[in-house]
C-alpha positions as MATLAB code, in Angstrom:
seq = 'MAYDVIVVGARIAGAGVAYQLARRDLRVLAIDRARLPSDTLSTHQVQVPPVARLRAWGLLDRVLASGIPPVRTVRFNSAGVIVAGRYPAVDGVDYLISPRRTVLDTVLVDAAREAGAEVREGAVVTALSTTGNRVDGVRIRPKGAASEITEQATIVVGADGHRSLVAQAAGARVYRARPRGTMAMYAYWDGVPITTGEMYSHAGETCAAWPTNDGLTLTYLAAPLARFDGLRGDLEGALLAGLDRSGTLGERVRRGSRVGAVRATNDLPNEFRVPRGAGWALAGDAGLVMDPITGLGIGHALRDADLLSSAIATGLDLGGRLDRELAGYHRRREAETKPVYDLTVGLSSLRGATPAERALFTAIAADPGATTRFLGSINGSLSLKRFFAPGNLIGLVGLRGFLRLAGHRPSAAASGGRSPRAA';
ca = [
      76.822  164.362   95.618;
      80.121  163.956   97.450;
      81.278  160.423   98.219;
      83.349  159.078  101.055;
      85.347  156.922   98.624;
      85.713  156.772   94.850;
      87.245  153.556   93.510;
      88.758  153.652   90.034;
      88.583  150.142   88.575;
      85.824  147.686   89.498;
      87.374  144.302   89.005;
      88.747  142.164   91.841;
      90.619  144.704   93.976;
      88.276  147.595   93.174;
      85.017  145.683   93.578;
      86.412  144.139   96.759;
      87.181  147.556   98.248;
      83.761  148.890   97.191;
      81.999  145.873   98.683;
      83.794  146.052  102.008;
      83.346  149.801  102.413;
      79.687  149.816  101.344;
      79.024  147.140  103.963;
      80.345  149.662  106.499;
      77.723  152.180  105.307;
      80.184  154.448  103.525;
      79.141  156.279  100.347;
      81.106  154.525   97.613;
      81.341  155.118   93.866;
      83.197  152.502   91.764;
      84.029  153.332   88.144;
      85.243  151.025   85.379;
      85.941  151.723   81.710;
      84.665  148.258   80.722;
      81.104  147.046   80.681;
      81.007  144.078   83.009;
      81.132  141.154   82.866;
      83.967  141.104   80.352;
      87.027  138.914   80.076;
      90.550  140.029   80.927;
      94.027  138.506   80.987;
      94.381  136.598   84.220;
      96.110  133.749   86.043;
      92.654  132.537   87.224;
      94.258  131.128   90.380;
      92.504  131.803   93.677;
      94.837  130.153   96.151;
      93.709  128.645   99.468;
      94.038  131.844  101.587;
      91.939  134.025   99.226;
      89.354  131.241   98.927;
      89.088  131.402  102.716;
      88.795  135.190  102.431;
      85.906  134.874   99.969;
      84.162  132.583  102.428;
      84.703  135.081  105.252;
      83.166  137.767  103.017;
      80.124  135.557  102.456;
      80.767  135.253   98.713;
      82.358  131.842   98.246;
      79.066  129.984   97.766;
      78.214  132.302   94.862;
      81.515  131.500   93.165;
      81.126  127.766   93.745;
      77.577  127.919   92.357;
      79.152  128.655   88.953;
      80.336  125.044   88.877;
      84.023  125.801   89.425;
      85.644  122.604   90.784;
      87.664  122.826   94.011;
      91.241  121.476   93.683;
      92.705  119.897   96.812;
      95.773  118.180   95.397;
      98.600  119.180   93.101;
     101.308  117.374   91.174;
     104.473  119.437   90.791;
     107.148  118.060   88.434;
     110.514  119.797   88.598;
     112.943  118.326   86.083;
     111.626  114.814   86.692;
     111.288  115.038   90.467;
     107.597  114.812   91.348;
     106.193  116.446   94.469;
     102.530  115.500   94.870;
     100.229  116.183   97.788;
      97.456  118.177   99.411;
      97.245  121.801  100.415;
      97.133  122.746  104.091;
      93.838  124.188  105.299;
      93.291  127.873  106.092;
      90.310  128.579  108.346;
      88.779  125.269  107.346;
      89.356  125.723  103.590;
      91.735  123.218  101.963;
      91.350  123.857   98.242;
      92.023  126.406   95.539;
      89.873  127.320   92.540;
      90.585  128.710   89.060;
      87.371  130.473   87.967;
      86.869  132.384   84.748;
      87.147  136.110   85.366;
      83.678  136.670   83.935;
      82.461  134.601   86.908;
      84.607  135.996   89.720;
      84.388  139.650   88.674;
      80.600  139.424   88.353;
      80.208  137.972   91.851;
      82.250  140.812   93.356;
      80.597  143.619   91.372;
      77.097  142.310   92.135;
      77.989  142.047   95.824;
      79.289  145.634   95.860;
      76.055  146.897   94.322;
      73.925  144.881   96.735;
      75.907  146.303   99.657;
      75.026  149.824   98.504;
      77.944  150.910   96.324;
      77.212  152.787   93.110;
      78.987  151.142   90.159;
      79.348  153.037   86.861;
      80.450  150.983   83.885;
      81.678  152.266   80.541;
      83.114  155.441   82.083;
      86.710  156.645   81.761;
      88.516  158.499   84.539;
      90.653  161.084   82.760;
      92.296  162.905   85.679;
      92.348  163.453   89.414;
      91.008  166.636   90.952;
      92.889  168.253   93.796;
      92.650  170.931   96.423;
      96.140  172.135   97.266;
      98.296  169.009   97.334;
      95.460  166.677   98.305;
      93.412  164.552   95.896;
      89.700  165.201   96.369;
      88.031  163.507   93.409;
      88.172  162.468   89.773;
      87.208  163.727   86.355;
      85.055  161.258   84.415;
      84.052  160.986   80.777;
      81.281  158.480   80.076;
      82.054  156.579   76.871;
      80.554  158.392   73.918;
      79.958  161.599   75.865;
      81.390  164.921   74.709;
      81.929  166.443   78.141;
      83.421  165.428   81.456;
      82.039  165.601   84.975;
      83.793  165.834   88.308;
      82.945  163.669   91.301;
      84.430  164.388   94.702;
      85.379  162.169   97.620;
      87.425  162.127  100.792;
      89.726  159.504   99.258;
      90.265  158.073   95.776;
      91.380  154.445   95.455;
      93.244  153.362   92.335;
      92.442  149.743   91.511;
      92.977  150.253   87.801;
      95.774  147.817   87.031;
      99.520  148.112   86.663;
      99.157  150.960   84.151;
      97.109  152.818   86.751;
      96.077  156.364   85.870;
      95.562  157.076   89.562;
      99.104  155.982   90.399;
     100.607  158.032   87.575;
      98.526  161.139   88.271;
      99.260  160.977   92.002;
     102.982  160.476   91.384;
     103.159  157.127   93.189;
     106.833  156.226   93.449;
     107.989  152.895   91.966;
     110.483  150.900   94.019;
     111.914  147.381   94.251;
     111.423  147.032   90.492;
     112.984  143.996   88.814;
     113.407  143.312   85.083;
     110.635  141.478   83.272;
     111.604  137.861   82.818;
     108.864  135.981   81.024;
     106.102  135.975   78.472;
     102.977  133.975   79.240;
     100.172  132.354   77.278;
      97.085  130.361   78.126;
      94.110  128.656   76.503;
      91.017  126.637   77.386;
      90.384  123.069   76.246;
      87.285  120.890   76.140;
      87.533  117.127   76.473;
      90.659  117.246   78.661;
      89.336  116.230   82.075;
      91.571  116.802   85.087;
      90.695  116.912   88.790;
      94.036  117.979   90.233;
      96.460  120.789   89.566;
      99.459  119.969   87.400;
     102.655  122.025   87.241;
     105.824  121.323   85.275;
     109.103  123.195   85.480;
     112.352  122.732   83.600;
     115.036  125.009   82.243;
     113.487  127.610   79.976;
     109.792  126.864   80.567;
     107.084  126.389   83.142;
     103.607  125.138   82.336;
     100.491  124.170   84.245;
      96.966  122.837   83.868;
      93.952  123.502   86.096;
      90.226  122.771   85.861;
      88.057  125.841   85.317;
      84.393  126.610   84.606;
      82.144  124.794   82.129;
      84.112  121.554   82.335;
      87.106  123.188   80.642;
      90.799  122.832   81.399;
      93.046  125.877   81.519;
      96.631  125.435   80.301;
      99.368  127.987   80.962;
     102.895  128.343   79.603;
     105.669  130.703   80.719;
     108.717  131.113   78.476;
     111.648  133.566   78.318;
     110.652  137.071   77.312;
     113.051  137.038   74.347;
     110.976  134.322   72.659;
     107.796  136.395   72.481;
     108.159  137.926   69.018;
     109.167  134.613   67.489;
     106.157  132.786   68.941;
     103.455  135.309   68.087;
     102.933  133.912   64.599;
     101.762  130.536   65.919;
     100.604  130.835   69.503;
      98.754  127.520   69.538;
     101.747  125.700   68.101;
     104.039  127.287   70.676;
     101.686  126.399   73.521;
     101.285  122.798   72.367;
     105.034  122.394   71.901;
     105.573  123.564   75.472;
     102.935  121.171   76.779;
     104.543  118.345   74.759;
     107.773  118.920   76.681;
     105.886  118.331   79.948;
     105.254  114.606   80.081;
     101.848  113.509   78.830;
     100.090  116.867   79.132;
     100.516  117.775   75.468;
      99.231  114.385   74.337;
      96.137  114.674   76.542;
      95.400  118.222   75.379;
      95.638  117.148   71.735;
      92.820  114.652   72.322;
      90.531  117.557   73.200;
      89.589  120.730   71.363;
      90.565  124.321   72.021;
      87.798  126.691   73.117;
      88.443  130.347   72.264;
      91.705  132.027   71.335;
      95.156  131.487   72.782;
      95.881  134.554   74.914;
      99.469  135.801   75.260;
     101.305  138.770   76.746;
     104.820  140.029   77.382;
     103.611  142.854   79.636;
     104.567  141.252   82.963;
     106.390  143.791   85.154;
     107.713  143.259   88.667;
     107.431  146.367   90.819;
     106.070  147.903   93.988;
     104.536  151.359   94.153;
     104.093  153.440   97.272;
     100.373  152.722   97.726;
      99.134  155.817   99.522;
      99.353  159.576   99.696;
      97.291  162.666  100.467;
      93.741  161.668   99.555;
      94.632  158.584   97.492;
      95.545  154.923   97.838;
      96.294  151.964   95.555;
      95.142  148.332   95.617;
      95.901  145.236   93.548;
      98.157  145.535   90.498;
      97.998  149.331   90.670;
     100.188  149.194   93.770;
     102.059  145.912   93.420;
     102.485  143.720   90.366;
     104.665  140.688   89.784;
     105.138  137.888   87.289;
     102.102  135.565   87.221;
     104.269  132.442   87.470;
     103.305  131.938   91.124;
      99.606  132.628   90.510;
      99.234  135.007   93.458;
      97.832  138.156   91.833;
      94.145  137.514   92.590;
      94.958  136.627   96.183;
      96.964  139.823   96.595;
      94.093  141.861   95.134;
      91.621  140.394   97.627;
      94.070  140.851  100.481;
      94.675  144.482   99.531;
      90.915  145.041   99.410;
      90.620  143.693  102.946;
      93.551  145.634  104.388;
      92.834  148.882  102.568;
      89.089  148.954  103.256;
      89.778  148.378  106.940;
      92.353  151.190  106.984;
      90.003  153.606  105.188;
      86.999  152.787  107.368;
      89.021  153.149  110.563;
      90.712  156.333  109.410;
      87.443  158.008  108.414;
      85.684  156.851  111.564;
      88.371  158.241  113.857;
      88.678  161.537  111.967;
      92.111  162.919  111.120;
      93.648  159.437  111.258;
      93.256  158.474  107.616;
      96.855  159.140  106.577;
      98.131  157.230  109.592;
      95.924  154.223  108.831;
      97.012  154.229  105.190;
     100.643  154.140  106.308;
      99.788  151.050  108.352;
      98.225  149.462  105.269;
     101.469  150.105  103.386;
     103.563  148.430  106.111;
     101.350  145.338  106.271;
     101.296  144.898  102.513;
     105.080  145.196  102.458;
     105.646  142.645  105.214;
     103.248  140.113  103.710;
     104.527  140.367  100.150;
     108.297  140.805  100.025;
     109.370  137.168  100.590;
     107.048  135.779   97.928;
     107.930  138.647   95.582;
     111.582  137.627   95.769;
     110.594  134.006   95.155;
     108.489  134.999   92.151;
     111.267  137.043   90.572;
     113.617  134.082   91.045;
     111.164  131.699   89.448;
     110.680  133.987   86.461;
     114.317  133.461   85.496;
     113.221  129.989   84.301;
     116.750  128.693   84.843;
     115.744  125.183   85.975;
     116.613  123.356   89.180;
     120.204  122.907   90.275;
     121.355  119.463   91.473;
     121.136  120.712   95.064;
     117.569  121.899   94.525;
     116.623  118.591   92.914;
     117.937  116.864   96.028;
     115.721  119.139   98.131;
     112.647  118.352   96.036;
     113.451  114.636   96.294;
     113.508  114.947  100.098;
     110.242  116.919  100.091;
     108.575  114.352   97.831;
     109.512  111.519  100.218;
     107.847  113.214  103.210;
     104.069  113.898  102.995;
     104.250  116.399  105.841;
     107.071  118.305  104.160;
     105.132  118.226  100.888;
     102.108  119.860  102.525;
     104.280  122.486  104.206;
     106.116  123.216  100.937;
     102.892  123.622   98.965;
     101.487  125.827  101.729;
     104.567  128.030  101.780;
     104.367  128.590   98.029;
     100.651  129.474   97.930;
     100.650  131.694  101.021;
      98.947  129.324  103.459;
     102.110  128.971  105.562;
     105.242  131.030  106.129;
     107.649  130.946  103.205;
     110.485  132.208  105.390;
     109.902  129.460  107.930;
     109.959  126.680  105.354;
     113.207  127.927  103.822;
     114.819  128.685  107.180;
     118.208  126.958  107.607;
     117.001  124.667  110.390;
     114.156  123.280  108.287;
     116.315  122.785  105.206;
     119.035  121.046  107.232;
     116.354  118.723  108.605;
     115.350  117.821  105.046;
     118.695  117.494  103.244;
     121.328  117.496  105.996;
     124.069  120.027  106.623;
     126.038  119.132  103.502;
     122.927  119.424  101.341;
     122.095  122.768  102.937;
     125.581  124.105  102.219;
     125.156  123.107   98.571;
     121.831  124.930   98.499;
     123.423  127.995  100.041;
     125.524  128.408   96.916;
     122.379  129.048   94.835;
     120.234  131.778   96.319;
     118.145  133.511   93.683;
     114.816  133.779   95.461;
     112.833  134.026   98.682;
     114.272  135.510  101.846;
     114.871  133.344  104.900;
     116.039  134.906  108.148;
     118.400  137.401  106.612;
     119.531  135.092  103.796;
     117.842  133.976  100.617;
     116.257  130.638   99.996;
     116.819  128.197   97.161;
     114.575  128.781   94.211;
     111.537  126.545   93.968;
     112.195  125.513   90.387;
];
């Protein structure tokens, strides 16, 4: 049987693409090497815009039924300056969630199957098949099987993570790559009740706490990459020490009990790949990956699934327009991601706030409207470039304060310049 679309990888981006295309009555095969549900390293964060996207897809109620608590407020502490407030609404949604991946991935995979997609678990894609210079399918080896089979499709989508076989086999070019800056670790805790998001940032570290499923609290710590080898021998001790340096968070966590292992990784690249070619396309981390410090990866995966599935469906429907539609997908992804990518790379330096940036955060904290706009610009609800535009910054800190900020420009773009780093 020939398929319209084969999707390699059936987690968030892949299951999202399969779901959206199957709903359009296309013949879709999604393949994943894991047997789902299974856990995976993750930020957990589903920011306000992707929560709104899940609702538009008709899947949000299923996620909420898992008991994941909505978070409408956040407390952001940057070197002692506290910015606390609510998120702006997107299409009537004003909260984020931090579900376990076993929950979110299962909702998406089940929805893809119900929409008509075929999902094969425990199968490894070993290579792409081609006719001339165009990809026309994949070679698959079911786990434990001695032989491979070939399945063919009009287009193959790689949603198989930042080490994507599809991207490597198709020769997807890497660009706008930036050095890795951090290592990250996280753990779950019982008996540490929180109802709001908490983030702490100071020179050399960033940490956070969010409520997740089963009444648990998720804690996250980012530290310089060079510290990774030295911390591996005592991950819990390193995590607790970082939380201790963040006000009362460490003390509160110590009153509870850890559930499961401390997870850690230093494999946090920052790079774009060209996400399309003759008979292939990329979604999620396969096409764009960046440091998890801003917690935007899940949102980008869901966005890519939306944009890419629309491009594929339109291109196949119009006949002969697929390559053109995929080029449009590339342009839209680029335009929507570059400012926050630059911000994320700046944040991953973990250099701490400058005096000028502390003055900016103090001004934001004193103005509830500015606080909401700031939080919205960071999580993708509002324009990052607009918030960090010179006129807005001058309105917050005055011309002299803006000129001080202009001397420290490590992150997000603003009207041809670069904004101060949100420490």
